[in-house]
N, C-alpha and C positions, 0 to 999 in steps of 0.2 A: 333139589334143582332139576327138573325133567333133563332127559337125554339131548331133547333136541335144543333145549335153552342152553346147555353144556355146551353142543357144537356151536350156537349162535354165539357166545361168547369167545370159543376160542376162533373162529374166523374175524375176531376184531383186536386181534393182538397185536400189539404192536412190534414190529420185529426189527432185529438190525440186521442187515446184510451186509457181508464184505466183498469187494470187488477190488483183483488186484489187477490194474493194467500197468502194460509197457507208459512208461512217462510221454511217449511223441504221443498217444492216443488220448491224451484229457482233453484238447479241445474237442474231439469228436465226442467226448461222453459228459463233458459238461453242459455241450449244446444237447443231443440226446435227452440227458435226464433234466435240465430245466424246461425244455419243450413238454415233457410227462408230468412237471410240475414236482419234481422231486430236490429236496434238497440233501446233500451231502457235505459230510466232512472228509478232507483232504487228509492223509498222512504216509510220514515213508512206507515202500512196501519191503516186501520180503529178502528182496537181491538189488542189485545196483540198476538202477534205471527204472525202477518199477514203483509204483505209488498206490497205497492201499487208498481206495474210496467208502467210507461208511455211509450206507444209505437206512432209513428208518423207514417201514412200510409196512400195510396192512394188508398187501396183496404181494407176495412173493411171485406169483404168475406174472401179474402183471408187470412188476420190474424185472422179471427175465427176458420178456418181450423185448425193453427198453434197451436191454445190455445185450442181449443178441444183434438186434437192429445197430446199436453201436459199435458192435465188434464186427460187424458184417461188411459197415462201411470204412473203419482201419482196416480190415482185410484186401479191400478190394485199392483204398488209398496208396497201402505200403508202407514200408517205416520211411520218416523224415531225415534222413540222415543229413 
């Protein structure tokens, strides 16, 4: 296999990204991920009041843009206590 073919194959690898969020941010992240066409699995977070979202993607950079937008919106919204 040529190097260019190896690089192309590596680009098409399905990766699993883990995103840990405060639980109050879930509706914001759900909306952003759904609008971008991502499915996710939700699990308990690493600490109290957090969640772990697991997203499968072939394009980590594109997912990063979605996560950044969701996190920016959450920061502007503030904690819903």
